[in-house]
C-alpha positions as CSV (number, residue, x, y, z in Angstrom):
1,M,-7.7,20.3,-38.2
2,S,-6.9,17.3,-36.0
3,D,-10.0,15.4,-33.8
4,T,-8.0,14.8,-30.6
5,H,-6.0,16.8,-28.4
6,V,-3.5,16.1,-25.6
7,L,-3.0,17.7,-22.1
8,L,0.7,17.5,-21.4
9,V,1.7,16.8,-18.0
10,R,5.3,17.1,-16.4
11,L,5.9,14.9,-13.5
12,A,9.3,15.5,-12.2
13,G,10.8,15.3,-8.2
14,P,13.6,14.3,-6.4
15,L,11.1,10.5,-5.6
16,Q,8.4,8.9,-7.5
17,S,7.0,5.4,-6.9
18,W,4.7,3.6,-9.2
19,G,3.9,0.2,-7.8
20,V,1.5,-2.4,-9.2
21,T,2.0,-5.5,-7.1
22,G,3.2,-3.7,-3.6
23,R,2.4,-4.9,-0.1
24,F,3.2,-4.1,3.3
25,A,6.8,-5.8,3.5
26,H,7.8,-4.9,-0.2
27,R,6.6,-2.1,-2.4
28,D,8.0,-2.1,-5.7
29,T,8.2,0.6,-8.8
30,R,7.7,0.4,-12.1
31,S,9.8,2.4,-14.3
32,H,7.8,4.5,-15.6
33,P,4.1,6.0,-14.6
34,T,1.1,3.8,-14.3
35,K,-2.4,4.9,-15.6
36,S,-4.1,4.0,-12.3
37,G,-1.7,6.3,-10.6
38,V,-1.6,9.4,-12.8
39,I,-5.2,9.2,-13.4
40,G,-5.6,9.0,-9.3
41,L,-3.4,11.8,-9.9
42,C,-5.6,14.0,-11.5
43,A,-9.0,12.5,-9.7
44,A,-7.0,14.4,-6.5
45,A,-6.6,17.5,-8.2
46,L,-10.4,17.8,-9.3
47,G,-11.6,16.8,-5.7
48,L,-13.4,13.8,-6.8
49,D,-14.3,12.0,-3.6
50,R,-12.7,8.1,-3.3
51,D,-15.8,6.2,-4.5
52,E,-17.6,8.8,-7.4
53,P,-17.1,7.6,-10.9
54,L,-14.3,9.0,-12.9
55,G,-16.5,9.1,-16.2
56,E,-14.0,10.5,-18.8
57,L,-11.0,10.9,-17.2
58,A,-10.8,6.9,-17.2
59,H,-11.4,7.2,-20.9
60,V,-8.5,9.2,-21.7
61,R,-5.5,7.7,-23.5
62,F,-2.6,7.5,-21.9
63,G,1.0,7.9,-22.8
64,V,3.7,8.6,-21.3
65,R,7.9,9.9,-22.6
66,A,10.6,9.0,-20.1
67,D,12.8,12.0,-20.7
68,R,15.1,11.0,-17.9
69,P,14.4,7.5,-16.4
70,G,15.9,8.2,-13.2
71,T,17.6,5.9,-10.8
72,A,16.4,2.8,-9.0
73,L,15.9,3.4,-5.3
74,R,16.3,0.6,-2.7
75,D,15.0,2.1,1.1
76,Y,15.6,-0.7,3.5
77,H,13.2,0.7,6.0
78,T,12.1,-0.2,10.0
79,V,9.5,1.0,11.9
80,G,9.5,0.3,16.0
81,G,11.7,-1.8,17.7
82,G,14.8,-0.9,20.3
83,T,14.6,0.3,23.2
84,M,12.3,2.5,23.8
85,P,11.2,5.0,27.1
86,L,7.6,4.3,28.6
87,R,4.9,6.8,28.7
88,P,2.2,7.3,31.1
89,R,0.0,5.9,28.7
90,D,2.0,3.1,27.5
91,L,1.7,1.5,31.1
92,I,-2.2,2.2,30.1
93,T,-2.2,1.1,26.9
94,D,0.1,-2.7,27.5
95,Y,-0.2,-4.3,30.4
96,R,2.7,-6.2,28.9
97,R,4.8,-3.1,29.3
98,A,3.3,-2.0,32.9
99,A,4.3,-5.7,34.0
100,K,7.8,-5.1,33.0
101,A,8.2,-1.3,34.3
102,V,7.3,-2.8,37.7
103,E,9.9,-5.4,37.6
104,I,13.2,-5.1,40.1
105,P,14.9,-2.1,38.1
106,G,18.6,-3.3,36.8
107,T,17.1,-6.7,35.0
108,E,17.3,-6.9,31.4
109,S,14.0,-6.2,30.7
110,A,13.5,-3.1,32.6
111,T,16.2,-0.6,33.6
112,S,15.3,3.3,34.7
113,T,17.9,6.0,33.4
114,A,15.9,8.7,35.8
115,F,13.5,9.5,37.7
116,G,10.0,8.3,36.6
117,R,11.9,7.3,33.5
118,W,11.4,3.8,32.5
119,E,12.8,1.5,28.8
120,V,11.6,-1.5,27.9
121,D,14.1,-3.5,24.9
122,E,12.4,-4.8,21.7
123,W,8.9,-3.2,21.6
124,Y,7.0,-1.8,18.5
125,G,6.1,2.1,19.7
126,S,2.6,1.8,18.5
127,P,-0.1,0.0,20.3
128,K,-2.4,-2.1,18.6
129,Y,-5.8,-3.4,18.7
130,V,-6.5,-1.0,21.6
131,S,-9.7,-1.9,23.5
132,A,-11.1,-1.9,27.1
133,D,-10.4,-4.2,29.5
134,P,-13.6,-6.5,30.1
135,E,-12.2,-6.6,34.3
136,S,-11.0,-3.5,35.1
137,G,-12.4,-1.4,31.9
138,A,-8.6,-0.3,31.4
139,L,-7.5,0.7,27.7
140,V,-5.2,-2.2,26.9
141,S,-3.4,-3.6,24.2
142,G,-4.6,-6.9,22.1
143,Q,-1.1,-6.4,20.0
144,V,1.8,-7.1,23.1
145,H,4.6,-8.2,20.6
146,R,7.1,-5.1,19.9
147,H,9.5,-6.2,17.0
148,A,10.3,-4.2,14.6
149,L,9.3,-4.1,11.1
150,I,10.9,-4.7,8.1
151,T,9.5,-3.5,4.6
152,E,11.1,-2.5,1.5
153,R,10.4,0.2,-0.3
154,W,11.1,0.9,-4.1
155,Y,11.7,4.2,-5.6
156,L,13.0,6.5,-9.4
157,A,15.4,9.3,-7.6
158,D,15.8,12.0,-10.1
159,A,13.4,11.0,-12.9
160,A,11.5,13.1,-15.1
161,F,8.5,11.6,-17.3
162,L,6.3,14.1,-19.7
163,V,2.5,12.2,-19.7
164,G,0.2,12.8,-22.4
165,L,-3.6,12.1,-22.1
166,E,-5.7,12.2,-25.6
167,H,-9.3,12.8,-25.6
168,S,-11.3,14.8,-28.0
169,D,-13.0,16.7,-25.3
170,V,-11.2,19.6,-25.2
171,A,-12.7,21.4,-21.7
172,L,-12.3,18.0,-20.7
173,L,-9.0,18.2,-20.5
174,D,-8.8,22.2,-20.0
175,R,-10.5,21.4,-16.8
176,I,-7.4,18.6,-15.8
177,A,-4.6,21.3,-16.4
178,H,-6.4,24.0,-14.4
179,A,-7.2,21.3,-11.2
180,L,-3.5,20.2,-11.4
181,E,-2.3,23.6,-11.1
182,H,-4.9,24.2,-8.8
183,P,-5.4,21.1,-6.6
184,K,-8.3,20.4,-4.6
185,R,-6.2,17.7,-2.5
186,L,-2.6,16.8,-2.1
187,L,-0.9,15.6,-4.8
188,W,1.8,13.3,-5.1
189,L,4.5,11.1,-7.4
190,G,2.7,7.1,-7.1
191,R,3.3,7.8,-2.9
192,K,2.4,9.9,0.1
193,A,6.1,10.5,0.4
194,C,6.4,11.7,-3.0
195,P,5.7,15.4,-3.7
196,P,5.8,16.8,-6.8
197,S,8.7,19.9,-8.2
198,G,7.8,22.8,-10.4
199,D,5.2,22.6,-13.0
200,L,2.7,20.1,-13.8
201,A,0.4,21.1,-16.5
202,L,2.5,22.0,-19.6
203,G,-1.0,22.9,-21.9
204,V,-3.5,21.5,-24.5
205,V,-2.0,21.1,-28.2
206,P,-3.5,19.3,-31.0
207,G,-2.7,15.6,-32.1
208,A,-1.9,12.1,-31.6
209,L,0.1,11.5,-28.4
210,K,3.4,9.4,-30.6
211,E,2.8,13.2,-32.9
212,V,3.5,15.1,-30.3
213,F,5.9,13.3,-27.9
214,E,7.9,13.7,-31.1
215,T,7.0,17.4,-31.4
216,H,8.1,18.9,-28.0
217,A,11.6,19.1,-27.2
218,L,13.1,16.9,-23.7
219,L,12.4,18.1,-20.4
220,P,14.8,21.1,-19.1
221,D,17.1,19.3,-16.2
222,V,16.3,20.6,-12.9
223,H,20.1,20.2,-12.6
224,R,21.0,22.3,-14.8
225,Y,22.6,25.6,-13.7
226,E,20.9,28.5,-15.0
227,G,22.8,30.3,-18.0
228,S,24.5,26.4,-18.8
229,P,23.7,25.2,-22.7
230,S,21.2,22.4,-22.8
231,A,21.8,19.1,-23.6
232,P,21.8,18.7,-27.1
233,A,18.9,16.8,-28.4
234,T,20.6,15.3,-31.2
235,G,20.9,11.3,-30.7
236,V,18.7,11.2,-28.0
237,R,15.4,8.6,-28.3
238,P,13.7,8.5,-25.5
239,L,11.4,5.8,-24.4
240,A,7.7,6.4,-24.5
241,W,4.6,4.3,-23.9
242,I,1.5,4.7,-25.5
243,E,-1.7,3.1,-24.5
244,S,-3.0,1.0,-27.5
245,P,-7.0,0.9,-28.2
246,S,-7.7,-2.8,-29.0
247,P,-5.9,-5.8,-26.9
248,I,-2.3,-6.4,-29.1
249,P,-2.5,-9.7,-30.1
250,G,0.8,-11.9,-28.5
251,A,1.3,-9.5,-26.3
252,G,0.5,-8.9,-22.1
253,P,-1.8,-6.9,-21.2
254,L,-1.5,-4.4,-17.9
255,S,-4.1,-4.4,-14.9
256,D,-3.8,-0.4,-14.1
257,Q,-7.1,0.7,-16.5
258,P,-8.6,2.9,-13.5
259,V,-12.4,1.3,-12.8
260,R,-13.0,3.1,-9.6
261,F,-10.9,4.3,-6.3
262,G,-11.8,3.6,-2.8
263,A,-10.6,2.5,0.7
264,D,-10.4,-0.9,-0.4
265,G,-7.4,-0.7,-3.0
266,G,-10.4,0.5,-5.7
267,V,-11.3,-2.0,-9.2
268,H,-9.2,-2.0,-12.3
269,G,-9.5,-3.8,-15.6
270,L,-6.9,-4.6,-18.6
271,R,-5.5,-2.4,-20.7
272,W,-2.5,-2.7,-23.3
273,E,0.0,-0.4,-24.8
274,T,2.9,-0.4,-27.1
275,R,6.5,0.9,-26.7
276,H,8.3,3.1,-29.4
277,R,11.9,5.1,-29.4
278,I,10.6,8.5,-30.1
279,T,12.4,10.9,-32.7
280,I,11.8,14.5,-31.5
281,A,12.0,17.1,-34.4
282,P,14.9,19.1,-35.2
283,N,12.6,21.8,-34.8
284,A,10.5,21.0,-31.6
285,R,9.1,23.1,-29.6
286,G,11.3,24.0,-26.1
287,W,9.5,25.0,-22.3
288,D,9.0,28.1,-20.3
289,I,8.3,26.6,-17.4
290,I,9.5,26.0,-13.7
291,L,11.4,23.4,-12.1
């Protein structure tokens, strides 16, 4: 009898994003889920606080099979900018806009479209660094530039991954599985704009990661109409990434081993993984799940 068991987790949805080097202006995504992202998903489901120790949750062996790799999607994203209406609170919190609003109507800086409604060109619509003016006591914005902010964000569209969490403690895996279906906090696939769809926890089975990936069929396609035949698995060899318990000579490590999550971004360690082509067995187990 195997000493290890694997919790199978389905990660599927319209969009996913598993960034490793993202900053505000440019946010990337890996081609498959990161261990840090998946452990964070499980920690949220369990209701752990950000600074709470992860314990054995951080020490599960991680693997992921790309049943549908998805399509890379680039979102050209802008925040603010343009001609925006002035509201009473804008005049209170930003002295620059208040000054423009009292200028002579018809000038380039301010125009009126209706009584009590003024517009100013090119300002970002959320006052920043609001504080009290030392002389008048009125709230003013310390940042008066209101031009649009441009960001580039990458996603995986219509992807589906079968994640495996391997551990010898079956009770731990059962607790994670229950939490994923009854989460104490909101769950998302790497980013808050990416909610998961359908079932997440697909059960705990005996065995090691590679063996479990080989003995379970590809995840069903959400776009397949009910009653239509499923795509044959013959010849389909999906990629899988399986965590190595020790460093791999000549291979670079990944910096996504969670040590602690926190508001400051948390702490991550190094880990190694190997890439495999998975040959799914002819008698592989099928799925009866909600998509």
